[in-house]
GUDRENSE-196369 format. One line per field, with one value per residue (C-alpha): z, x, y; residue number from 1. Coordinates in pm, whole numbers, plus 32768, in hexadecimal, padded with zeros to 4 digits. Layout:
GUDRENSE-196369
c3 [Z/...]
c1 [X/...]
c2 [Y/...]
n [NUM/...]
This chain:
GUDRENSE-196369
c3 [97C1/9932/9A81/9B88/9CD6/9DA7/9D53/9C8F/9C1D/9B1F/9A29/98BC/98B0/97F5/9804/984C/995E/98F6/9A3C/9A1F/9B32/9B17/9BA4/9AFD/99A5/99DB/99C3/9A26/998C/9A2D/9911/97C6/9720/95FF/94F0/949B/947A/95DA/964C/94F7/959B/96DD/967C/9586/96B1/97A3/9696/966F/97EB/97AF/983B/97CE/9841/98F1/993F/9913/9A3B/99B1/9ADC/99F9/989C/9814/96B1/971B/9829/974B/95E0/95EA/9669/9525/94B1/95E5/9601/9498/94AB/9607/966D/979F/98A0/98BF/9A0C/9A4F/9B3C/9B20/9A45/99A3/98F5/9825/979A/9755/9692/95F0/95D8/94E1/9610/96AE/9586/9588/970F/96D9/95B6/9646/94C3/93AE/93AE/9297/91F4/92D0/9403/936B/936E/942D/953D/9593/950B/952D/945F/951E/9613/96AC/9814/98D2/9A21/9ABE/9C25/9CE6/9E38/9F0A/9F68/9F15/9DEE/9D2A/9BCE/9B08/9C39/9CAA/9DE0/9D77/9E7A/9DF8/9E8B/9E38/9DA3/9CE5/9C63/9B4E/9AB9/9B37/9BC1/9B99/9C8E/9D2A/9CDC/9DF6/9DC2/9E78/9F40/9DFC/9DD9/9C74/9CAF/9B2D/9B1A/9C84/9C7F/9B60/9B59/9B5F/99E5/998B/9A76/99C6/986D/9885/9969/99E7/9AA4/99E0/9AB9/9A8C/9C04/9C79/9DDE/9DDE/9D30/9E40/9F3B/9E77/9E6D/9FE1/A036/9FA9/A0EF/A1B4/A0EB/A118/A03A/A020/9EB7/9DDF/9C7B/9BB7/9A4E/99DB/9A7D/9AFD/9C6D/9D58/9E29/9F11/9F2C/A019/9F50/9E17/9EC3/9F3A/9DD4/9D2D/9E47/9E57/9CD2/9CF6/9DEB/9D38/9C13/9CF0/9DAB/9C4E/9BBA/9D01/9CFA/9B8E/9BF1/9D03/9C04/9B42/9A9F/999C/98B2/98B0/9774/9819/9956/9875/97C7/9913/99A7/986E/9874/9999/98E6/97B6/9742/9760/9635/9575/94AB/9474/954F/965C/9636/9679/97B2/984E/97F6/98AB/99C9/9A09/99FC/9B01/9BDA/9BA4/9C01/9D22/9DBE/9D77/9E40/9F65/9F16/9EBC/9D3C/9CA9/9B25/9A8F/9935/989E/9767/96AA/9758/9886/996C/9AC4/9BEF/9D4B/9E6D]
c1 [178F/175F/1800/16F6/1754/1611/14AF/14A1/160E/16E2/17F5/184F/1955/1A5C/1BA8/1AED/19C1/188A/17B3/165A/153B/13DC/12BB/1163/117D/125C/13E4/150F/165E/17AD/1898/1866/19C4/1AB1/1999/183F/1892/1880/1778/1684/16A5/1659/1523/14A0/14D1/1406/12FF/12D1/1280/1179/125F/12C0/1403/1384/14C3/1642/172E/188A/1993/1A76/1A9F/1BC7/1B4F/1B65/1A53/1987/199B/1843/178B/1724/16A5/15EF/154E/14D0/1448/1390/1369/1428/148C/1602/16A5/180D/18F9/190F/1A2E/1A41/190C/19B6/1A90/1962/18AC/19F6/1AD8/1BB5/1C30/1CEC/1E02/1E19/1E6A/1F58/2009/1FF7/1F9C/1EC8/1F29/1FAB/1EC8/1F5D/1ED2/1D6E/1D0E/1BF5/1CE1/1D24/1C03/1A8E/196C/18B7/1799/16BC/16B7/1565/15F5/1742/1784/1847/189C/186A/1738/15ED/151A/13E0/1460/1328/127A/13C1/1475/15CC/16EC/1820/1973/1A94/1BC9/1C94/1DF3/1DC3/1CF5/1CAE/1B56/1B27/1A11/19BE/1864/17B8/1657/15AD/16EC/17CE/18CD/1959/1AB6/1B07/1C74/1CCA/1D5C/1DDA/1E19/1F98/1F84/1F39/2041/2142/20DA/20D6/21E9/2166/200C/1F9B/1F31/1F1B/1F80/2029/203D/1EC1/1E6C/1F3D/1E77/1D23/1DA5/1DF7/1CA7/1BF1/1C5B/1B9C/1A78/1A55/1913/1893/1915/19FB/19F0/1B2D/1AFA/1C20/1C13/1AA3/1A60/1B91/1B9F/1CD6/1C88/1DAC/1EA4/1E15/1E62/1FBF/202B/1FB3/201F/2171/218C/2152/2244/235A/2333/2359/2481/252C/2502/25A2/26AC/2701/26ED/27EA/28EB/28C5/27D2/26EE/25D4/2485/24B8/261D/255F/243E/2550/260A/24A8/243D/2579/250B/23E7/24A2/236B/2283/2194/2203/212F/2116/1FE9/209B/219C/20F5/202A/2162/221D/20E6/2108/2285/223F/2131/221F/230A/221D/21C3/232D/235F/2217/22B5/2405/24D6/251F/2525/2519/2609/2672/27C0/27CB/2680/2665/2574/261B/25F1/26D2/26AF/26AE]
c2 [157A/1603/15B4/15DB/168F/16AE/1699/17D3/181B/1778/17BE/1779/165E/1719/17C2/1909/18C0/1974/196B/1925/196A/190C/1949/18C5/191F/1A32/1A2F/1AF7/1AC0/1B45/1B9D/1B37/1AA4/1B22/1B27/1AB2/193C/18B5/19A4/1935/17EC/1864/193B/180A/1701/17EB/1825/16BE/16B6/17DD/18CD/1A35/1AFF/1C28/1CB9/1CA4/1D08/1D57/1D2B/1E1C/1E98/1DAF/1D43/1BBC/1C20/1CFA/1C71/1BAD/1CFA/1D83/1C27/1BD2/1D40/1D24/1BDA/1BF4/1D78/1D42/1E4F/1E84/1ED9/1F1A/1FCF/214F/21AC/2047/209C/21AF/2097/1FC5/20CE/213E/2004/20A7/2155/203F/1FF7/2190/217C/2066/20F8/226A/22E4/2263/20EC/2015/1F29/1DF4/1E94/1EB4/1D56/1CB5/1C5A/1DAE/1E6B/1DDC/1E3A/1F71/1F35/203F/202C/2072/2091/20F0/2071/2176/20C2/1F83/1EFC/1E53/1EB7/1E28/1DCF/1D5C/1CB1/1C2F/1C8F/1CA1/1D25/1DE0/1DC3/1EA3/1DEB/1EEE/1EC8/1DD5/1EF5/2032/1FDC/1E6C/1DEA/1C91/1C42/1B5E/1AC6/19B4/1981/1959/1A59/1A83/1B2E/1B92/1B80/1BA6/1A4A/1984/17F9/1773/1721/1893/1920/1839/186E/19FD/1A3E/1B78/1BC0/1CF4/1DFA/1F86/1FA8/1E50/1EC6/1F0D/1DBD/1CE7/1D92/1D39/1BD6/1BBD/1C45/1B44/1A7C/1B7E/1B71/19D3/19A7/1861/182B/18E1/18CD/195E/19D3/18E1/179D/1795/1721/174B/1638/16B8/1823/1851/1786/1870/19B7/194F/18DD/1A20/1B0B/1A51/1A7C/1BF0/1C0A/1B6E/1C41/1D6E/1CE9/1C97/1DE4/1E69/1D7D/1DD1/1F52/1F24/1EBB/1FFC/20DB/205E/20C1/2022/1F56/1ED6/1E74/1DD2/1D11/1CAB/1C2D/1B6C/1AAA/19FA/1964/18BD/1800/192B/196C/1A8B/1B9E/1CFD/1D0E/1C53/1D49/1E80/1DDF/1D74/1EAC/1F6F/1E79/1EC0/2034/1FF6/1F5C/206F/2174/20C2/2097/21F9/225B/2191/223E/2115/2184/22C0/233C/2408/249D/243A/2509/24C2/2387/2335/2246/21BA/216D/20E1/21DA]
n [1/2/3/4/5/6/7/8/9/10/11/12/13/14/15/16/17/18/19/20/21/22/23/24/25/26/27/28/29/30/31/32/33/34/35/36/37/38/39/40/41/42/43/44/45/46/47/48/49/50/51/52/53/54/55/56/57/58/59/60/61/62/63/64/65/66/67/68/69/70/71/72/73/74/75/76/77/78/79/80/81/82/83/84/85/86/87/88/89/90/91/92/93/94/95/96/97/98/99/100/101/102/103/104/105/106/107/108/109/110/111/112/113/114/115/116/117/118/119/120/121/122/123/124/125/126/127/128/129/130/131/132/133/134/135/136/137/138/139/140/141/142/143/144/145/146/147/148/149/150/151/152/153/154/155/156/157/158/159/160/161/162/163/164/165/166/167/168/169/170/171/172/173/174/175/176/177/178/179/180/181/182/183/184/185/186/187/188/189/190/191/192/193/194/195/196/197/198/199/200/201/202/203/204/205/206/207/208/209/210/211/212/213/214/215/216/217/218/219/220/221/222/223/224/225/226/227/228/229/230/231/232/233/234/235/236/237/238/239/240/241/242/243/244/245/246/247/248/249/250/251/252/253/254/255/256/257/258/259/260/261/262/263/264/265/266/267/268/269/270/271/272/273/274/275/276/277/278/279/280/281/282/283/284/285/286/287/288/289/290/291/292/293/294/295]
């Protein structure tokens, strides 16, 4: 069930790539999947090898990265390490739908896709650098933007980048690259080329064979979305929902759900806020309506 990357590092072969690092009878996991299904198989496979999960490192707090934490901690007693600020959402995953909706969320936003089971966090990582995590030397790299404090996790020459890059099929399926700060997200994606680790594993898609190509595809997708929003605003003012609809019309085959609507709308607002900081657009009130216009 694993794809071997180096002698000590592998990942579960699934749409979501749980990283596994081993040393003797000890194992470290990088992210844990959407729920307990995949991580249960990983934990059981490691147990059959005579290994115990000693630690879990989460790249960030989105539900599909932390959903298996609770099971793995209960089964193995593993220590949980996560980026500072993200750890609040891991301990209180109900904050994610609250944040997206801006109020007590409807039931459609409280499923496991957005709200994982809560997990304790034993240590919150405050910045970049190398730390000892249950005997494993883990180097952390700041990759914010997709989430507030996403971090890359580098162990034994392999860099797990969370959602800093997505494969082409994910880009085409969802249309928008979700980000709370799309400009910072693009900068983090492009920074991967400077880090230049021996191997890169993306949470969606697994081992990245062409890092330069993947970075370009992701950065281009984010840049095109920003350009499309600005082009629409140059035609006249619009509300964020109008801009969201105009952008999603570019992706007629994109999956639709209330969860994805919330994520995409938040991303549109992230673009608008970033463009306002850059002096390219501005918000204004027209009666009771909040609208945006190009400057």
